[in-house]
N, C-alpha and C positions, 0 to 999 in steps of 0.2 A: 606912858611909862610901865614897864613890865611889873606886874604884881608877884612878888617874890615869895615863893613858898616851897621851892624844891628842897628835898631832906639831903639830897645827896652830897653836896658840897660840904658839908659838915662831917659827913660820915668820912669821906675821902681824906680829909684833914687828919682825923683820928688814926686812921690806917697807915699813914706814911712810913715808911722807912723799913719795914719788915713784913712778914707774913702776918697776917692778923684777919679776923673774922672767919667765917666758914664758907668755903666755896660752895656756890649755888647755882642752878639752872634758871636761867632767865625765863620769865612766864611771858609768852606772847600774847598780843591782844585776842587771838582766837582761843586762848586758853583761860580767858577771863569773862565772866559773865556780871555786867554792870547792873546795879539795882538787885543783884542776887548773891554774889560772893559776899563773904564776911571776913572779918579778921580770923576767924577760926578756919574757914575753908583754905584761905591763903595759907595758914600756919600748916594745915594738913598737906599741902603741896610742897611748902619750901623748908618747914621746920620753924624753929624758934627764930624770931627777927633780931637783928643787931641792935635796933632801937625802936622804941614806942613813944608817942607822943601826941600832941594836939596843935592844931594851928587855926588861925582865924582868917577867913577870906569871904568877901561879899557880905560882910556881917553875919557869918555862920561859922560855927565852930565843927571842924573835921578831926577826926581820929587819924593819926598817921603811923605807919609801920614801914620800916626799911630794912632790906638786907644789904651787906657789903663785904667785899673781901678784896685784900691787897697783898701783894707779894713784891719785895724788893727784888727778887730773884726771877720774877715773871717775865714773860716776853711782851713789852709795851710796845704799841704802834710806833713811838717815837723814842729816839735815844735819850737817855737821861731822865725819862719819866718814870715814875712809879707805877706799875701794872696795877689798876684798881677797878673795881665795877661795883656798881650799886643799883639797886631798883626800889623805888618807893611806891607806896600804896596809899590811897586816900579813901576814907570812908564818912558819909554823912547818915546819921541814925543807923549805924552798924551796917551799911550797904556800901559796897565798892561804888565809887564815882570817878575815879581816875588813878592812873599809874604813871610813872616815868622811870628811865634808865639810862645810865651812864656807864661808858667804859673806856678806859684808856689802854686796853689789852689790845695786841695786833689782832687777835681771832676774832674779837666782835667790837671793835672801836666804834664809837658813836660819833666820831668827829664829822663835821660837816662844812661844806664850802660856803662861809657867809658872803662872799663876793657874790653870789648868785641870788641874795635875797631882794636885791633891787628890781629883779624880774619877776616878784610877785607883787601884783597890783590888787588891791583891796576892791571889791566888787566886780571883778572881771576874771581873775586867775581861778581855776578849779584846784581842788585837793589832789586830783589826778595829776594835772600838770606840775603841782609842786613836788609830788612824788617823782615824776619823771626827772624834775630838776635837782632834788637833793637826796633822793632814795627815800626808803621806809622811813617814817617817824619812829621816834624812841618812847611814845608815850601818847596818852589820850586823856582829855578830861571831859566829863559830861556834866550837866546842871545837877547841883549848884555850884559845883567848882568852876563850870563855865558860867559866865554870867546870865545867859538867856536860856529860857526852857527849850527853845526850838534850834538852839545851836550846840556844837561841840568844838573842842580844840585839839588840834595835833600838835605834838611837842616834840622839838629836835634838841638834844641836851647834851653837852660835852663838858667835862671838867678833868684836869691833870694837875699833877703835883711833881715839881721837880725839887732836887736838892735834898738836904738833910733837915733835920727838926730845926738845927741852929740857923740854916740859910734855905728857908723854904719859899719856893715860887710857885704860887697857885694860881691857875687859870681857869676861868669858867666861861661858857657861852649858853645862851638859852634862846630858842626860838619857839613862840606860841603862836600858832595859826588858827584863829577862830573861824569857823565856816557855818553857813547855814544848813538847812535840810537839803537844799539842792547841791551841796559841794562846793559852793561859791565862798572863798575866802572873804570874810567880813572885816577882820582885823589883823594886822602883822604887827607883834611884839618882839622885838629883839633887843637883847642886852648881853654885853661881855664885861668881863672884870678880870683885873689881875694881869699877869705877864706870862707870854709864852716862853 
């Protein structure tokens, strides 16, 4: 069962229908330093976050911070979808241990082909093979956000909202691929919810 802790779905719901939030430039993994970056260094790069909070996972508490932007007039990847993007950051003892990103904008959509997940085999498929199959991941988690000290997780995340506040259709899917230090996938977690 997937361990739910992504910030982005709630942020997307809040932003539906009109321009909301402040547009931001996604931070890529090579712009982040796990175990070194703090909430303050992320704020220096992106400004004030849309939301801050805490979550509990693996019996530990994590500080969370997210940035989100949506525009009803934006160019979404699919007709009828509100163009929205968000990036979440996770900190343990004030140090960065994970991030994820979701976008329904055409220019940087994070949609992925879930029909290809069956081609990923635990104990056999490498992360390099996953990237060839699905493209670059939208996030990464390290210990203790990932369960074991020697493992990391790559994250594929997509969410979208259709309709109005009175007739909202929300869809979300997340794929978390835990891998060992040799890049071999050790666990595949996939969940989708809502209606496309």
